[in-house]
KOLVEX-958519 format. One record per atom (N, C-alpha, C): residue in three letters; z negated, x negated, y negated. Coordinates in steps of 0.02 Angstrom, whole numbers, plus 32768, in hexadecimal, padded with zeros to 4 digits. Example, Ala and Ser with C-alpha at 12.3 -4.5 7.8 and 13.67 -1.06 7.14 Angstrom:
<seros>
ALA7E7A7D6C811C/ALA7E7A7D9980E1/ALA7E7A7D6C80A5/SER7E9E7D7E8070/SER7E9B7D548035/SER7E767D7B7FFE/
</seros>
This chain:
<seros>
MET8F0D1BBDAE31/MET8F191B8DAE66/MET8F4B1BAAAE97/SER8F801B85AEA2/SER8FB41B9FAECE/SER8FA21B92AF17/THR8FB91BBCAF40/THR8FAE1BB4AF88/THR8FF11BA8AFAA/MET8FF01B82AFDF/MET902D1B73B003/MET902B1B97B046/THR905D1BBDB053/THR90601BE2B093/THR90851BB8B0C6/THR90701BBEB103/THR90911B9AB13A/THR90CF1BC0B14F/PRO91081BA0B14F/PRO91461BC3B162/PRO91431BDBB1AA/ALA91651C12B1B7/ALA91661C2CB1FB/ALA91871BFAB229/ALA91701BF8B266/ALA918D1BCBB298/ALA91D41BE0B2A6/PRO92021BB1B2AD/PRO92481BC1B2BD/PRO924B1BE8B2FE/ALA927C1C15B301/ALA92831C3EB33D/ALA928C1C13B37B/LEU92AB1BD8B373/LEU92B71BADB3AC/LEU92771B9AB3CF/THR92411B8FB3A9/THR92021B7AB3C7/THR91E11BB2B3EE/LEU91F81BF0B3E3/LEU91D91C28B405/LEU91FE1C3AB445/ARG92341C18B453/ARG925B1C27B48E/ARG923B1C0BB4CD/ASP92471C2EB504/ASP92301C18B545/ASP926E1C02B56B/SER927D1BC1B56A/SER92BC1BA9B585/SER92C61BBEB5CD/PHE92FF1BDAB5DA/PHE93121BEEB61E/PHE93311BB3B643/ILE93581B8BB61F/ILE937B1B53B63E/ILE934A1B21B65C/GLU93111B18B63D/GLU92E11AE6B654/GLU92BD1AFCB693/LEU92C21B3BB6A6/LEU929E1B54B6E0/LEU92C41B44B721/PRO92A01B32B757/PRO92C11B2DB798/PRO92D31B72B7B1/ALA92FB1B75B7E5/ALA93161BB5B7FD/ALA92DF1BE8B80D/ARG92AB1BD2B82D/ARG92761C01B841/ARG92551C20B804/GLU92491BF8B7D1/GLU92291C12B794/GLU925A1C3CB76B/ARG929A1C2DB76F/ARG92CB1C57B74E/ARG92C81C9EB76B/ALA92C71CA2B7AD/ALA92C31CE4B7CD/ALA92831D08B7BA/ARG924C1CE3B7BA/ARG920B1D01B7AA/ARG920B1D1BB762/ALA922C1CF6B734/ALA922C1D0AB6ED/ALA92531D4AB6E1/LEU92821D5AB70D/LEU92AC1D95B702/LEU928F1DD4B722/LEU92631DCCB752/LEU92451E05B774/LEU92061E1CB74F/ASP91F51E5CB758/ASP91B81E76B73B/ASP917C1E4DB753/ASP914B1E45B727/ASP91101E1DB738/ASP90EF1E37B778/GLY90E11E08B7A4/GLY90BC1E18B7E1/GLY90E61E35B81A/THR91291E3AB810/THR91521E59B844/THR917B1E25B86C/PHE917A1DE7B856/PHE91A11DB3B878/PHE918B1DABB8C1/ARG91BC1DB0B8EE/ARG91AF1DA4B935/ARG91EB1D7EB951/GLU91DE1D42B96A/GLU92151D19B982/GLU92241D26B9CB/LEU92641D29B9DB/LEU927B1D30BA20/LEU92961CEDBA38/LEU92851CDBBA75/LEU929B1C9BBA92/LEU928C1C61BA62/GLY924D1C5BBA50/GLY92381C27BA22/GLY922E1BE4BA44/PRO92151BB3BA20/PRO920D1B6FBA3C/PRO91E31B6CBA7B/PHE91B01B97BA81/PHE91851B94BABB/PHE91A61BADBAFA/ASP91DE1BD0BAF2/ASP92041BE6BB2D/ASP92311BADBB47/ARG923A1B7ABB1E/ARG925E1B3DBB31/ARG92A21B4CBB50/ILE92C91B74BB2D/ILE930E1B81BB42/ILE933A1B4CBB20/GLU93441B14BB42/GLU93661ADBBB24/GLU93AD1AD3BB40/SER93D51AAFBB1C/SER94181A9EBB34/SER94131A73BB72/PRO94371A84BBA7/PRO94371A59BBE3/PRO94671A1FBBDE/TRP948D1A1BBBA7/TRP94C219EABBA1/TRP94B119B0BB74/LEU948819BABB41/LEU947C1985BB10/LEU94581949BB2E/SER94261956BB58/SER9400191EBB75/SER942C18F2BBA1/LEU945F1910BBBF/LEU948E18E9BBE9/LEU94B618B7BBBF/GLN94B818C4BB7D/GLN94DD1899BB50/GLN94AF1870BB23/GLY946F186DBB38/GLY943F1844BB14/GLY94271861BAD3/ILE942D18A2BACB/ILE941718C3BA8D/ILE93D718EABA9A/VAL93A618E1BA70/VAL93671904BA78/VAL9371194EBA69/CYS935C1978BA97/CYS936419C1BA8F/CYS933019DDBA5F/GLN933C1A18BA48/GLN930B1A3EBA21/GLN92F91A7DBA48/ALA92BA1A8FBA48/ALA92A21AC4BA74/ALA92C01B08BA65/ASP92D91B13BA28/ASP92FA1B53BA1A/ASP93451B4ABA13/ASP935E1B0EBA1F/ASP93A51AFCBA1A/ASP93C21B0AB9D5/GLY93981B0CB9A2/GLY93B01B13B95E/GLY93C31B59B949/ALA93AC1B8BB96D/ALA93B91BD0B95A/ALA93781BF8B95F/VAL93661C1AB929/VAL93291C42B926/VAL933D1C8CB925/ILE93231CB1B954/ILE93301CF9B958/ILE92EF1D1EB949/ALA92EE1D47B916/ALA92B11D69B901/ALA92BD1DB4B8FB/ARG928E1DDBB915/ARG928E1E23B90B/ARG92561E34B8DB/GLY925F1E6BB8B8/GLY922E1E82B888/GLY924B1EBCB862/THR92351EC5B825/THR92501EFBB7FC/THR92631EE1B7B7/ILE92941F01B799/ILE92A61EF6B753/ILE92A01F39B731/ASP92721F3DB701/ASP92621F7DB6E0/ASP924F1FB2B713/GLY922A1F9DB745/GLY92111FCCB777/GLY92431FE0B7AD/LYS92801FC7B7A9/LYS92B31FD9B7DA/LYS92BE1F9FB80B/PRO92C81FAEB84C/PRO92D01F79B87E/PRO93081F49B86B/ALA92FC1F09B875/ALA932E1ED6B863/ALA932B1E9DB895/VAL93621E7AB89B/VAL93651E3CB8C2/VAL93871E07B898/ILE936A1DCBB898/ILE93861D94B872/ILE93951D5AB8A1/ALA93D21D42B89E/ALA93E51D06B8C2/ALA93EE1CCEB88F/ALA93C31C9CB892/ALA93C31C66B860/ALA93D51C24B882/ILE94061C01B868/ILE941D1BC2B884/ILE93FA1B89B860/GLU93DE1B5AB887/GLU93B91B22B86B/GLU93E71AE7B85F/SER93F61AD8B81F/SER94251AA3B80E/SER94091A5EB81E/ALA93C61A58B823/ALA93A81A16B82E/ALA93B219FEB876/PHE93C81A29B8A3/PHE93D51A14B8E7/PHE94201A13B8F4/GLN943B19D7B8FE/GLN948219CFB90D/GLN94AF19F2B8D9/GLY949919F0B89A/GLY94C21A0DB865/GLY94CE1A57B86C/GLY94A11A7AB88F/GLY94A91AC1B899/GLY94E21AD3B8C9/SER94F81AA2B8F0/SER95301AAEB91E/SER951D1AE1B953/ILE954F1B06B96B/ILE95441B3BB99C/ILE95561B22B9E1/GLY95251B23BA0D/GLY952F1B12BA53/GLY95251B4EBA80/GLU95251B43BAC1/GLU95211B7ABAF0/GLU94E11BA3BAE6/VAL94A81B82BAE0/VAL94681BA6BADB/VAL945F1BC7BA97/SER94681BA1BA62/SER945D1BBEBA1F/SER948E1BF7BA12/GLY94CC1BEEBA26/GLY94FD1C24BA1D/GLY94EE1C61BA47/SER94D71C56BA85/SER94C61C8EBAB0/SER948B1CB6BA94/LYS945C1C93BA76/LYS94241CB5BA57/LYS943B1CE3BA1F/ILE94681CCAB9F5/ILE94811CF3B9BD/ILE94AA1D2EB9D7/ALA94D71D20BA07/ALA95011D56BA22/ALA94D61D8BBA44/ALA94A41D76BA6A/ALA947A1DA6BA8E/ALA94511DD0BA5D/ALA94391DB1BA27/ALA94131DD6B9F5/ALA943D1E0DB9D6/LEU947D1DFCB9C6/LEU94AA1E2EB9A9/LEU94BC1E64B9DC/GLU94C41E51BA1A/GLU94D51E81BA4E/GLU949B1EB1BA5B/LEU945D1E98BA58/LEU94231EC4BA60/LEU941E1EF5BA25/ALA942D1EDCB9E8/ALA942E1F09B9AE/ALA94631F3EB9B6/LEU949D1F2AB9D2/LEU94D31F5BB9DF/LEU94BC1F90BA10/ARG94991F7BBA44/ARG94811FACBA75/ARG94511FDDBA55/ASP94251FC4BA29/ASP93F71FF1BA06/ASP941E2022B9DA/CYS94502008B9B5/CYS94762033B988/CYS949C2069B9AE/GLU94B62057B9E8/GLU94DB2088BA11/GLU94AD20BFBA2B/ARG946C20B0BA2E/ARG943B20E1BA44/ARG941C2107BA09/GLY943620FAB9CD/GLY941F211FB993/GLY93E520FEB96F/ARG93D120C3B984/ARG939B209EB962/ARG93BB2065B93C/ILE93C7206FB8FB/ILE93EB203EB8D3/ILE93C02000B8C6/VAL93DC1FC7B8D6/VAL93BC1F86B8C9/VAL93E81F60B897/GLN93CA1F48B862/GLN93EE1F25B82D/GLN93F71EDBB841/PRO94351EC3B84A/PRO94401E7EB85F/PRO94511E50B824/VAL94311E16B823/VAL943D1DE3B7F0/VAL94491DA0B814/VAL947E1D7DB800/VAL948C1D3BB81B/VAL94881D08B7E3/LEU945E1CD6B7EB/LEU94561CA1B7B9/LEU947F1C65B7D0/PHE94BB1C5FB7B3/PHE94EA1C2AB7C7/PHE94D71BE9B7A5/GLU94D31BB5B7CC/GLU94C71B71B7B3/GLU94E11B42B7E9/THR95231B3CB7ED/THR953F1B1DB828/THR95821AFCB81B/GLY958D1AC4B83D/GLY95CE1AA3B83B/GLY95FE1ABEB86E/GLY95E81AEFB896/GLY96141B0CB8C8/GLY95FF1AF9B90E/VAL96301AF4B93A/VAL96211AE7B981/VAL96011AA2B98A/ARG95D31A9DB9B9/ARG95B41A5DB9CA/ARG95E41A36B9F6/LEU95FB19FDB9DD/LEU963019D8BA00/LEU961B19C2BA45/GLN95DA19B6BA50/GLN95C319A1BA92/GLN95C719D9BAC6/GLU95D01A17BAAE/GLU95D51A51BADB/GLU96131A7ABACA/ALA964A1A57BABB/ALA96831A74BA99/ALA969A1AB7BAB6/ASN96B11AB9BAF4/ASN96CD1AF7BB0F/ASN96981B2DBB16/LEU965C1B1ABB2B/LEU96261B4BBB31/LEU96131B67BAEC/GLY96111B3BBABB/GLY96021B51BA77/GLY96371B7FBA5B/LEU96761B6FBA67/LEU96AC1B9ABA4F/LEU96AA1BDFBA70/ALA969A1BE0BAB1/ALA96971C1FBAD5/ALA96601C4CBAB9/VAL96261C2EBAAA/VAL95EF1C57BA93/VAL95F91C6CBA4A/ILE961C1C44BA22/ILE962D1C5AB9DE/ILE965A1C97B9E1/ALA96871C99BA12/ALA96B11CD5BA1A/ALA96861D12BA2C/GLU96511D07BA53/GLU96241D3EBA63/GLU95FF1D56BA25/ILE95EB1D28B9FA/ILE95CA1D3BB9BB/ILE95FA1D65B991/GLN96381D4FB98C/GLN96691D73B964/GLN96741DBAB980/ALA967B1DBFB9C2/ALA96851E01B9E1/ALA964A1E2FB9D4/ALA960D1E12B9D7/ALA95D11E3AB9CC/ALA95CE1E53B984/ILE95E21E2AB954/ILE95E21E3FB90E/ILE96131E79B904/VAL964F1E73B920/VAL96821EA7B918/VAL966A1EE9B937/ALA964A1EE6B971/ALA96311F23B991/ALA95F71F41B96A/LEU95CB1F16B951/LEU958F1F2EB92F/LEU959E1F4CB8EB/ARG95CE1F31B8C8/ARG95DB1F47B883/ARG95F91F8DB880/ARG960B1FAAB8B9/ARG96211FF0B8B9/ARG95E6201FB8AE/HIS95AA2007B8BB/HIS956F2031B8B7/HIS95432022B87B/VAL95421FE3B866/VAL95141FCDB831/VAL95331F90B810/PRO95291F86B7CF/PRO95421F48B7B1/PRO95241F0BB7D2/VAL954D1ED9B7DD/VAL95361E98B7F4/VAL95371E6AB7B7/VAL94FE1E50B7A4/VAL94F81E29B766/VAL94F11DDFB776/GLY951B1DB6B758/GLY95171D6EB760/GLY95001D4DB720/VAL94DC1D15B727/VAL94C41CEFB6ED/VAL94D71CA6B6F7/ILE94F61C89B6C3/ILE95041C41B6C2/ILE94E01C24B686/ALA94A91C03B693/ALA947F1BECB65C/ALA948B1BA2B64A/GLY94941B77B67A/GLY949B1B2FB66F/GLY94621B0BB691/MET946A1ACAB69C/MET949C1A9FB67F/MET94D51A8DB6AF/VAL94D01A9BB6EE/VAL95061A8AB71D/VAL95431AB5B710/GLY953A1AF5B707/GLY95721B23B6FE/GLY95831B46B73F/CYS95C11B5EB743/CYS95D71B82B77E/CYS96201B70B78B/PHE962D1B51B7C5/PHE966F1B37B7D4/PHE96821B45B81C/GLY96C01B35B82C/GLY96D81B3CB871/GLY96DB1B84B887/GLY96D21B8EB8C8/GLY96D41BD1B8E4/GLY96A11C00B8C6/MET966A1BE5B8AF/MET96371C10B891/MET964B1C29B84C/SER967B1C07B82B/SER96951C22B7EC/SER96BC1C62B7FA/LEU96DC1C66B834/LEU96FE1CA3B847/LEU96CC1CDBB855/ALA96941CC9B875/ALA965F1CFAB880/ALA96441D14B83E/ALA963C1CE6B80D/ALA96251CFBB7CB/ALA96571D2BB7AB/GLY96971D1CB7B4/GLY96CB1D47B797/GLY96CD1D8DB7B6/LEU96B11D94B7F2/LEU96B01DD5B813/LEU96751E00B7FC/CYS96451DE2B7DA/CYS960A1E08B7C3/CYS961F1E3EB791/SER95F81E73B790/SER96051EA9B761/SER95FC1E91B719/TYR95C81E6BB70D/TYR95B81E50B6CB/TYR95A21E08B6D4/LEU95B81DDEB6A5/LEU95A71D98B6A8/LEU95871D84B665/ILE954B1D69B66A/ILE95241D55B62F/ILE95241D09B62C/ALA952E1CEDB5F1/ALA95311CA4B5E9/ALA950C1C8EB5AB/THR94F31C51B5AD/THR94D91C30B572/THR950E1C00B558/LYS95041BE5B51C/LYS95331BB3B502/LYS95341B75B52E/GLN94FC1B67B54E/GLN94F71B2BB578/GLN95191B35B5BB/GLY95251B72B5D0/GLY95451B7FB610/GLY958E1B6EB60F/ARG95AB1B60B649/ARG95F21B51B64F/ARG960E1B77B68B/LEU964C1B8BB686/LEU966C1BB0B6BD/LEU96B41B98B6C5/GLY96C61B84B701/GLY970A1B6EB70D/GLY97161B65B757/MET97561B69B76B/MET97661B5EB7B1/MET97591B16B7C5/ASN976E1AE7B79A/ASN97621AA0B7A6/ASN97381A83B76E/GLY970A1A57B780/GLY96E01A37B74F/GLY97061A01B729/PRO96EE19EEB6EE/PRO971119BCB6C4/PRO971D197AB6E9/GLU96EC1963B711/GLU96F41924B734/GLU972D1928B768/VAL97331961B789/VAL9768196AB7BA/VAL97AC196BB798/ILE97B0198EB760/ILE97EF1991B73B/ILE9805194BB724/GLU97D51925B709/GLU97E618E1B6F3/GLU97FB18B6B72E/GLN97D918BDB766/GLN97E81894B7A0/GLN982E18A4B7BC/GLU984018E3B7BE/GLU987E18F8B7DD/GLU98BA18F7B7AD/ALA98AE1907B76D/ALA98E6190CB73E/ALA98E818D4B70A/GLY98B218ADB708/GLY98B11875B6D9/GLY988B1885B699/ILE98741851B678/ILE984D185AB63C/ILE98761877B603/GLU98B91870B608/GLU98E4188EB5D5/GLU98DF18DAB5D6/GLU98D318F6B612/GLU98CC193EB619/GLU98881955B5FF/LEU98531932B612/LEU98101943B5FA/LEU97E21907B601/ASP97C118F5B5CB/ASP978F18C1B5CB/ASP974C18E2B5D9/ALA973318D9B616/ALA96F518FAB62B/ALA96B918E4B603/SER96BD18A9B5E2/SER96851892B5B9/SER968418B1B574/ASP96BA18D4B562/ASP96BD18F5B521/ASP969A1939B526/ARG96581937B521/ARG96301973B52E/ARG964119ACB4FE/ARG964E199BB4BF/ARG965F19CFB48F/ARG969E19F4B4A4/ARG96D019CEB4B9/ARG970F19ECB4CE/ARG97061A16B50D/VAL96DF19FCB53C/VAL96D31A21B57B/VAL96B41A65B56C/TRP96801A66B543/TRP965E1AA5B534/TRP968B1AD4B50B/GLN96B61AB7B4E1/GLN96E51AE1B4BC/GLN97141B06B4EA/MET97261AE5B521/MET97581B02B54F/MET97391B31B582/ILE96FF1B1EB59E/ILE96E41B46B5D6/ILE969B1B5AB5CC/GLY96801B4FB591/GLY963A1B61B583/GLY96301BACB57D/GLY95F11BC0B57E/GLY95E11C07B57E/GLY95FD1C2CB542/GLU95FB1C0DB507/GLU96141C2FB4CB/GLU965F1C3DB4D1/GLN96841C0CB4EA/GLN96CC1C15B4F2/GLN96DC1C48B528/ARG96B71C48B55E/ARG96C41C78B594/ARG96B61CC0B57F/VAL96851CCAB555/VAL96781D0DB53B/VAL96B01D20B50A/ALA96C41CF1B4E0/ALA96F81CFFB4AE/ALA973B1D10B4CE/THR97471CF6B50A/THR97871D03B52C/THR97801D36B564/GLY97491D5BB565/GLY97421D93B592/GLY97331D82B5DA/LEU97231D43B5E9/LEU97121D30B62E/LEU96C71D34B63B/ALA96A11D42B608/ALA965A1D52B60E/ALA964B1D88B5DB/ASP96141DABB5E3/ASP96081DE8B5BD/ASP95D41DE3B586/ALA95A41DB6B58E/ALA956E1DB2B55C/ALA955A1D6AB552/LEU95541D56B513/LEU953C1D13B502/LEU94F41D1AB4EA/VAL94C71CF6B50A/VAL94801CFCB4F8/VAL94631CB6B4EB/ASP942B1CB5B4C8/ASP94081C77B4BC/ASP93E61C5FB4FB/ASP93D51C1FB4FC/ASP93AF1C03B534/ASP93661C1AB52D/ASP935B1C57B542/ASP93191C75B53C/ASP93111CA7B576/ALA92DC1CA0B59C/ALA92D21CCBB5D6/ALA92CF1D15B5C3/HIS92B01D25B58B/HIS92AB1D6AB575/HIS92EF1D86B561/ALA93181D5DB540/ALA935B1D73B52C/ALA93871D7FB569/ILE93821D54B59A/ILE93AA1D5DB5D7/ILE93931D9AB5FD/ARG93521DA5B601/ARG93391DE1B622/ARG93511E20B5FE/ALA93511E1FB5BC/ALA93691E59B596/ALA93B31E65B5A2/ALA93DB1E2FB5A6/ALA94221E36B5B2/ALA942F1E53B5F8/ILE94081E3FB628/ILE940E1E5AB66C/ILE93FD1EA4B66C/ARG93C81EB6B649/ARG93B41EFCB645/ARG93EB1F26B624/ASP940B1F0BB5F0/ASP94411F2FB5CE/ASP947D1F37B5FD/ALA948B1F04B624/ALA94C41F07B652/ALA94BA1F3EB686/PHE94801F43B6A2/PHE94741F78B6D3/PHE94761FBDB6B2/ALA94601FC1B673/ALA94612001B650/ALA94A82019B644/ARG94D81FECB641/ARG951E1FFFB634/ARG953F201DB672/GLY95232011B6AC/GLY953F202DB6E9/GLY957A2006B703/VAL9598201FB738/VAL95D21FFEB756/VAL960E2003B727/PRO96301FCCB719/PRO966A1FCEB6ED/PRO96A11FFBB707/THR96C82017B6DB/THR9701203FB6F0/THR97342014B715/ALA97391FD5B703/ALA97651FA6B725/ALA97481F60B720/HIS973F1F40B759/HIS97261EFBB758/HIS975F1ECCB746/ARG974D1E90B731/ARG977F1E5EB71E/ARG97B21E53B757/SER97991E4EB794/SER97C51E3FB7CC/SER97F31E79B7DE/GLU97E61EB3B7C0/GLU98111EEDB7CC/GLU98471EF5B796/GLN98481EC7B767/GLN98781ECAB72F/GLN98AB1E92B734/VAL98CB1E8EB76D/VAL98FA1E57B77A/VAL99331E56B747/SER99501E90B73A/SER99891E92B70C/SER99761E7CB6C6/VAL993A1E8EB6B0/VAL99231E7BB66E/VAL991F1E2FB668/TYR99021E0FB69A/TYR98FA1DC6B696/TYR993B1DA1B6A3/LEU99671DBCB6CB/LEU99A91D9EB6D3/LEU99D01D9FB692/GLU99C91DD6B66D/GLU99EB1DDCB62D/GLU99CF1DA9B5FB/ARG998E1D9FB5FD/ARG996F1D6DB5D0/ARG99861D27B5E3/LEU99881D19B624/LEU999E1CD7B63A/LEU99E51CC9B623/ALA9A0F1CFDB623/ALA9A551CF5B60F/ALA9A5C1CE2B5C6/ARG9A281CF2B59E/ARG9A2B1CE3B557/ARG9A0D1C9FB545/ILE99F71C7BB578/ILE99D81C39B56C/ILE9A0D1C03B574/ASP9A131BD8B542/ASP9A411BA0B545/ASP9A1C1B64B563/PRO9A2E1B4EB5A0/PRO9A091B17B5C0/PRO9A091AD7B597/ALA9A3A1AD0B56B/ALA9A3D1A93B541/ALA9A121A99B503/ASN99F51AD3B4F8/ASN99CC1ADEB4BC/ASN998E1B06B4CD/VAL99661AEAB4FA/VAL99281B0CB50F/VAL98EE1AEDB4E8/SER98CB1B17B4C4/SER98911B01B49E/SER98601B3BB49C/PRO98211B2FB48A/PRO97F21B67B484/PRO980B1B9DB455/GLU982D1B88B41F/GLU98441BB9B3EE/GLU987D1BE4B409/THR98AE1BC4B42B/THR98E61BEBB445/THR98D01C1AB47D/MET989E1C05B4A4/MET98851C31B4D9/MET98631C6EB4BB/ARG983F1C64B485/ARG981E1C9DB464/ARG98511CCCB445/GLU98861CB0B42A/GLU98BA1CDAB40C/GLU98D91D09B43F/VAL98E51CF1B47C/VAL99021D1AB4B0/VAL98D51D55B4C0/PHE98941D48B4C4/PHE98661D7EB4D3/PHE985E1DAFB499/GLU985A1D94B45D/GLU984D1DBEB422/GLU98871DEDB413/GLN98C31DDDB42A/GLN98FC1E07B41C/GLN98F81E4CB43D/ASP98D61E4EB476/ASP98D51E8EB49A/ASP988F1EA5B4AF/SER985B1E81B49A/SER98181E95B4AF/SER98041ED9B493/ALA98181EE6B455/ALA98061F26B437/ALA982C1F60B455/ALA98681F52B46F/ALA98921F88B489/ALA987E1F9EB4CE/ALA985A1F74B4F3/ALA98491F84B538/ALA98011F74B547/PRO97D11F9BB52E/PRO978B1F8FB53E/PRO977F1F95B589/ARG97591F65B5A5/ARG97521F62B5ED/ARG97171F89B607/LYS96E31F8FB5E0/LYS96A51FAAB5FB/LYS96941FEEB5DD/GLU966E2013B603/GLU96532051B5E8/GLU961F2040B5B3/GLN961D2068B57F/GLN95EB205BB54A/GLN95B0208CB551/
</seros>
């Protein structure tokens, strides 16, 4: 009599989706069990003073979660942006929380107490209702990343589904290491903005396949604008973050390689830009100039 064995469950069913988690739970999933401690949480009610004046309901944490704890027993701080509130846009309060968290980590590092910083990007960029204030605080975030990365790697994660755009895409580019999923997107301008300003002939924002081919996580890793492509799995992302910190501070950050990227830009034909041609430009010299310490 033959017996029938039950096939093993597909690996997909064993994953713990990171994308489906709200910002607070994303931060909790990356920290060691029992170490999550939120700073300026909802009960502190640090809200935007500007949104209510424009008839917009505020959120008690202004869409930014700051958590301290440990990763593999080492002190860490995570700044997680909540995409469900105003599309993850950065305003005066949410941006100040992120900048202050990084600045406090910098102060600790300068005193010899290394704190591992992680930024979970999920944002369309500056909050239009707080435009100038939001832009100013994004500049503070960028300055804090540049100062902090001299002491310890600053690790960014773009998981999805909003992506990372606007001024915060520049902040992501300043990170020592950038981790992305296939669902994540990275660009200065979002597809809808490009279509609105340049026309549908330039980019059809409804063509999701095309959009992800151009600015999705897989393409950004293939063209050297992100460092690691991971599955939508909390454990995989945590492992990638752990690996990034283990690699130490890069010998040269992306933003310090101006001549390299200018040379690449010079080899791009604006009339023939495609995912394939962009990869070709990177592949021609990626082996000749490794960026990171191994």
